C-alpha positions in Angstrom: 193.5 45.9 -12.6 191.7 49.2 -13.7 188.2 49.0 -14.2 187.0 49.4 -17.6 184.6 52.5 -17.9 181.1 51.4 -18.9 180.6 52.2 -22.6 178.4 55.4 -23.3 175.6 54.0 -25.7 173.9 57.5 -25.2 175.0 59.8 -28.1 175.7 63.4 -27.4 172.6 64.7 -28.6 170.6 62.5 -26.4 172.6 63.2 -23.7 172.0 67.0 -23.9 168.2 66.6 -24.4 168.4 64.6 -21.2 170.3 67.2 -19.4 168.1 70.0 -20.5 164.8 68.0 -19.5 166.3 67.4 -16.0 167.3 71.0 -15.6 163.9 72.2 -16.7 162.1 69.9 -14.3 164.2 71.3 -11.5 163.3 74.7 -12.2 159.8 73.8 -12.5 159.9 72.2 -9.2 161.8 74.9 -7.7 159.3 77.4 -9.1 156.5 75.3 -7.7 157.9 74.7 -4.2 156.7 77.8 -2.6 153.2 77.1 -3.9 153.1 73.6 -2.4 154.4 75.1 0.7 151.8 77.7 0.8 149.0 75.1 0.3 150.4 72.7 3.2 150.3 75.9 5.3 146.7 76.6 4.4 146.0 73.0 4.7 147.4 72.9 8.3 145.8 76.1 9.1 142.4 74.8 8.3 143.2 71.5 10.0 144.0 73.5 13.1 141.1 75.6 12.9 138.7 72.6 12.4 140.6 71.0 15.6 140.1 74.2 17.4 136.4 74.3 16.7 136.0 70.4 17.5 137.8 71.0 20.9 135.8 74.1 21.6 132.6 72.5 20.8 133.6 69.5 22.9 134.9 71.9 25.5 131.4 73.8 25.7 129.7 70.3 25.8 132.0 69.2 28.4 131.2 72.3 30.2 127.5 72.1 29.8 127.7 68.7 31.3 129.4 69.9 34.3 132.7 68.7 33.5 134.4 72.0 32.7 135.6 74.7 34.8 132.8 77.1 35.9 133.1 80.9 36.2 130.8 80.7 39.2 132.1 80.5 42.8 132.2 77.1 44.5 129.0 75.7 45.6 128.5 75.3 49.4 127.7 71.6 50.2 125.7 71.5 53.3 127.0 69.8 56.3 124.7 68.1 58.8 125.1 70.0 62.2 124.6 67.8 65.1 123.3 69.8 68.2 125.4 69.7 71.2 123.4 68.1 74.0 122.0 70.2 76.7 124.6 70.5 79.7 123.4 68.4 82.5 123.0 70.2 85.8 125.7 69.9 88.1 124.9 70.1 91.8 126.4 73.1 93.5 129.1 72.1 96.0 128.1 74.6 98.3 125.4 74.0 101.1 121.8 73.9 100.2 119.6 76.4 101.5 116.3 75.0 102.9 113.5 77.3 102.6 111.7 78.2 105.8 108.4 76.4 106.1 105.2 78.8 105.6 103.0 79.1 108.3 100.3 76.4 108.9 96.7 77.5 108.8 94.5 76.4 111.6 91.9 73.5 110.5 88.3 75.1 110.2 86.8 75.3 113.4 89.8 75.0 115.5 90.6 78.4 117.4 93.9 79.5 118.8 94.1 79.1 122.8 94.0 82.5 124.5 96.9 83.6 126.5 96.3 82.6 130.1 97.4 86.0 131.4 94.6 88.7 130.7 96.8 91.5 131.7 98.8 91.3 128.5 95.7 91.7 126.6 94.8 95.0 124.6 91.5 96.7 124.6 90.3 98.6 121.5 87.2 99.3 119.6 87.9 95.9 117.6 87.8 93.6 120.6 89.3 92.8 124.0 92.6 90.6 123.4 91.8 87.9 120.9 88.0 88.1 121.5 87.2 90.1 118.2 83.9 92.3 117.8 82.0 90.5 114.8 83.7 87.1 115.5 82.6 83.7 116.4 81.1 83.5 119.8 81.5 79.8 119.8 85.1 79.9 118.5 85.9 82.6 121.1 84.4 80.3 124.1 86.7 77.2 122.8 89.8 79.4 122.6 89.3 80.7 126.1 89.2 77.2 127.6 92.9 77.5 128.7 92.3 80.6 130.9 88.6 80.9 131.5 85.5 78.6 132.3 82.8 79.6 130.1 79.2 79.0 130.7 76.3 79.9 128.6 73.0 81.7 130.1 69.7 81.0 128.9 68.7 84.5 127.5 66.9 85.4 124.3 70.3 85.3 122.4 73.5 83.4 123.3 75.0 85.0 126.3 78.5 83.6 127.6 80.0 84.3 131.0 83.9 84.0 131.6 85.3 83.2 134.7 89.0 82.9 135.3 90.2 79.6 136.6 90.4 79.5 140.5 88.2 82.7 140.5 88.9 86.2 140.7 88.9 88.9 138.4 88.5 90.1 135.6 85.3 88.5 134.2 84.2 88.7 130.7 80.8 88.4 129.1 80.2 88.0 125.2 76.7 88.4 123.6 75.6 87.0 120.1 72.5 89.0 119.1 72.4 87.6 115.7 73.5 83.8 115.2 77.0 83.2 116.5 78.4 86.9 115.5 79.5 88.7 118.7 78.0 92.2 119.0 79.1 93.0 122.6 82.0 92.1 124.7 82.2 93.1 128.4 84.9 93.1 130.7 84.4 94.0 134.6 85.8 93.4 138.1 83.9 93.0 141.4 87.1 93.4 143.5 88.5 96.5 145.1 92.0 96.6 143.2 91.3 95.0 139.7 94.0 97.1 137.9 96.7 94.6 138.3 95.2 91.9 136.2 93.3 94.2 133.9 93.8 94.4 130.2 94.4 97.9 129.1 93.9 100.4 126.0 97.0 101.4 124.1 97.0 104.6 126.3 97.2 102.5 129.4 93.7 102.9 130.6 92.0 99.6 132.2 89.8 98.4 135.1 90.8 100.4 138.2 91.8 103.7 136.1 90.4 106.8 138.1 88.2 109.1 136.5 90.8 111.9 136.5 93.0 109.5 134.7 90.5 108.7 132.1 89.8 112.3 131.3 93.1 113.2 131.0 94.0 110.3 128.7 90.9 111.0 126.4 90.2 114.8 126.7 87.5 114.6 123.7 85.7 111.5 125.1 82.1 111.9 125.3 79.9 111.8 128.3 77.0 109.3 127.9 75.7 109.6 131.5 73.0 112.1 130.6 72.1 110.4 127.2 68.6 108.7 127.0 69.2 105.0 127.6 72.8 104.8 128.6 72.0 105.4 132.4 74.6 103.3 134.1 73.8 101.2 137.5 77.1 102.0 138.5 77.9 105.8 137.8 79.4 107.9 135.1 79.5 106.4 131.7 82.1 107.6 128.9 82.4 106.5 125.2 84.5 106.9 122.2 83.4 106.1 119.1 85.7 105.1 115.8 85.5 105.5 112.3 83.6 102.3 111.6 81.0 103.0 114.1 82.2 100.8 116.9 82.0 102.1 120.6 84.6 101.9 123.4 82.7 102.4 126.7 83.9 102.9 130.0 81.8 102.8 133.2 82.8 103.9 136.7 81.9 102.0 139.8 81.0 103.3 143.1 84.6 104.0 144.0 85.0 106.5 141.0 87.4 104.2 139.0 86.6 102.1 135.7 84.6 99.2 136.8 83.5 98.1 133.4 84.7 98.4 129.7 82.5 97.6 126.8 83.2 97.0 123.1 80.0 97.4 121.2 78.3 98.7 118.0 75.7 100.3 120.3 76.3 103.9 121.9 75.9 103.9 125.7 76.0 101.6 128.4 74.0 98.4 127.4 70.8 97.7 129.5 69.7 94.1 129.8 71.2 91.3 127.5 69.6 91.0 124.1 
């Protein structure tokens, strides 16, 4: 069955008016569409700008609070440094060296024993062997105990006589005119051949040396025999003075050889002791 079309209740006049109304509204709508689109674009732009401002302000605030990226370089964070412990001393694998012990000093008042052989001593203006002019008389006597027997005589000042153990020559005498300080050392021989056991000067003159040898060895030696107060009971006397005022005196005996040698502060052969 064919459907029966609906009856058209609108008359042609009204239909035409409706069509014109629809047509006019369509044209008005078409004409108004660009403006609407422009308003929408402007509204979207304003919204976007507001969003940018809001987001920008938020970003600034975030950056101010330290949450945003900074234009400054990275801040170095201090790292605690632990000092390395000092290396322990490792003993050397090589053999250790032992320092040689230093010389031990003698206790006060203890004298070094004299050599037993007086022929090894040297005679100078400073003394005879280890017995020093100006040294302690008491210390010298104690030190000589290994080579000499020492006897002190009762003079106005202390005078010590040294006799070799077993007798013989050479014999020694020390005098301390002031206190214990030695101011005279004498060495002599009473035998006929004293040279073998005698101490000697660095030039080789000792007890038993001849006058000729003495004068040849010391050509500038001074003769003291004619000087007042220097007469010797033996014979000729000769002397040498050093720069410190000390004298080395040689006294010849009756045989014309050196029979006595004195180390003293006084010029010439000493007379009586003290």
